[in-house]
C-alpha positions as YAML, in Angstrom:
chain: A
units: angstrom
residues:
- id: 1
  name: MET
  ca: [0.00, 0.00, 0.00]
- id: 2
  name: PRO
  ca: [1.67, 3.25, -1.13]
- id: 3
  name: ILE
  ca: [1.58, 6.07, 1.42]
- id: 4
  name: VAL
  ca: [2.42, 9.51, 0.03]
- id: 5
  name: HIS
  ca: [3.20, 12.56, 2.18]
- id: 6
  name: ILE
  ca: [2.88, 15.97, 0.52]
- id: 7
  name: TYR
  ca: [4.02, 19.12, 2.28]
- id: 8
  name: VAL
  ca: [2.77, 22.46, 0.95]
- id: 9
  name: THR
  ca: [3.00, 26.07, 2.00]
- id: 10
  name: PRO
  ca: [0.98, 28.12, 2.16]
- id: 11
  name: PRO
  ca: [-2.07, 25.95, 2.88]
- id: 12
  name: ILE
  ca: [-4.36, 25.19, -0.06]
- id: 13
  name: ASP
  ca: [-7.68, 26.95, 0.52]
- id: 14
  name: ASP
  ca: [-9.41, 25.78, -2.65]
- id: 15
  name: ALA
  ca: [-11.06, 22.38, -2.15]
- id: 16
  name: SER
  ca: [-11.08, 21.69, -5.89]
- id: 17
  name: GLN
  ca: [-7.28, 22.18, -6.03]
- id: 18
  name: LYS
  ca: [-6.85, 19.62, -3.23]
- id: 19
  name: GLU
  ca: [-9.15, 17.17, -5.00]
- id: 20
  name: GLU
  ca: [-7.19, 17.58, -8.25]
- id: 21
  name: LEU
  ca: [-3.91, 17.10, -6.38]
- id: 22
  name: PHE
  ca: [-5.20, 13.88, -4.81]
- id: 23
  name: ARG
  ca: [-6.54, 12.60, -8.13]
- id: 24
  name: SER
  ca: [-3.36, 13.34, -10.10]
- id: 25
  name: VAL
  ca: [-1.00, 11.91, -7.47]
- id: 26
  name: THR
  ca: [-3.15, 8.79, -7.13]
- id: 27
  name: GLU
  ca: [-3.11, 8.34, -10.90]
- id: 28
  name: ALA
  ca: [0.68, 8.75, -11.05]
- id: 29
  name: ILE
  ca: [1.21, 6.22, -8.24]
- id: 30
  name: SER
  ca: [-1.21, 3.79, -9.86]
- id: 31
  name: LYS
  ca: [0.54, 4.00, -13.23]
- id: 32
  name: SER
  ca: [4.12, 3.97, -11.95]
- id: 33
  name: LEU
  ca: [3.75, 1.29, -9.27]
- id: 34
  name: GLY
  ca: [0.94, -0.74, -10.78]
- id: 35
  name: LYS
  ca: [-1.23, -0.35, -7.69]
- id: 36
  name: SER
  ca: [-4.98, 0.15, -7.72]
- id: 37
  name: PRO
  ca: [-6.09, 3.65, -6.74]
- id: 38
  name: GLU
  ca: [-7.89, 2.20, -3.70]
- id: 39
  name: GLN
  ca: [-4.53, 1.12, -2.27]
- id: 40
  name: THR
  ca: [-3.00, 4.61, -2.32]
- id: 41
  name: ARG
  ca: [-3.03, 6.77, 0.80]
- id: 42
  name: ILE
  ca: [-2.15, 10.47, 0.62]
- id: 43
  name: LEU
  ca: [-1.44, 12.68, 3.62]
- id: 44
  name: LEU
  ca: [-1.45, 16.39, 2.90]
- id: 45
  name: HIS
  ca: [0.53, 18.47, 5.37]
- id: 46
  name: GLU
  ca: [-0.31, 22.16, 5.01]
- id: 47
  name: LEU
  ca: [2.35, 24.30, 6.62]
- id: 48
  name: ALA
  ca: [2.17, 27.96, 7.55]
- id: 49
  name: GLU
  ca: [5.10, 29.96, 6.19]
- id: 50
  name: SER
  ca: [6.07, 30.70, 9.80]
- id: 51
  name: GLY
  ca: [6.06, 26.98, 10.66]
- id: 52
  name: TRP
  ca: [9.23, 25.94, 8.82]
- id: 53
  name: SER
  ca: [12.63, 27.32, 8.02]
- id: 54
  name: VAL
  ca: [15.49, 27.21, 5.56]
- id: 55
  name: GLY
  ca: [18.98, 27.94, 6.83]
- id: 56
  name: GLY
  ca: [17.65, 28.90, 10.26]
- id: 57
  name: GLU
  ca: [15.28, 31.56, 8.91]
- id: 58
  name: THR
  ca: [11.53, 31.07, 8.65]
- id: 59
  name: VAL
  ca: [10.14, 30.91, 5.15]
- id: 60
  name: GLU
  ca: [7.87, 33.79, 6.12]
- id: 61
  name: ALA
  ca: [10.91, 35.99, 6.84]
- id: 62
  name: ARG
  ca: [12.70, 34.84, 3.68]
- id: 63
  name: LEU
  ca: [9.68, 35.74, 1.55]
- id: 64
  name: ARG
  ca: [9.45, 39.17, 3.19]
- id: 65
  name: THR
  ca: [13.10, 39.77, 2.32]
- id: 66
  name: GLN
  ca: [12.62, 38.60, -1.27]
- id: 67
  name: ARG
  ca: [9.54, 40.77, -1.75]
- id: 68
  name: SER
  ca: [11.37, 43.85, -0.49]
- id: 69
  name: LYS
  ca: [14.22, 43.48, -3.03]
- id: 70
  name: PRO
  ca: [13.81, 45.50, -6.24]
- id: 71
  name: ALA
  ca: [13.08, 43.50, -9.39]
- id: 72
  name: ARG
  ca: [15.96, 43.17, -11.84]
...
């Protein structure tokens, strides 16, 4: 039984986007592993930008910094 963990930030507010994500990942697992869709389990972990970091800095802070830089 395939178990897939997907981590996204920011959280997905649109229910139809989540449904499409689940459908497309299930289809990919089914095709690539030869498993029936009913065997696939997907866990969606929706993370706030303040709830994880890269290089010791929250993603929220990194995005603020990126947004404040002038476009090239």
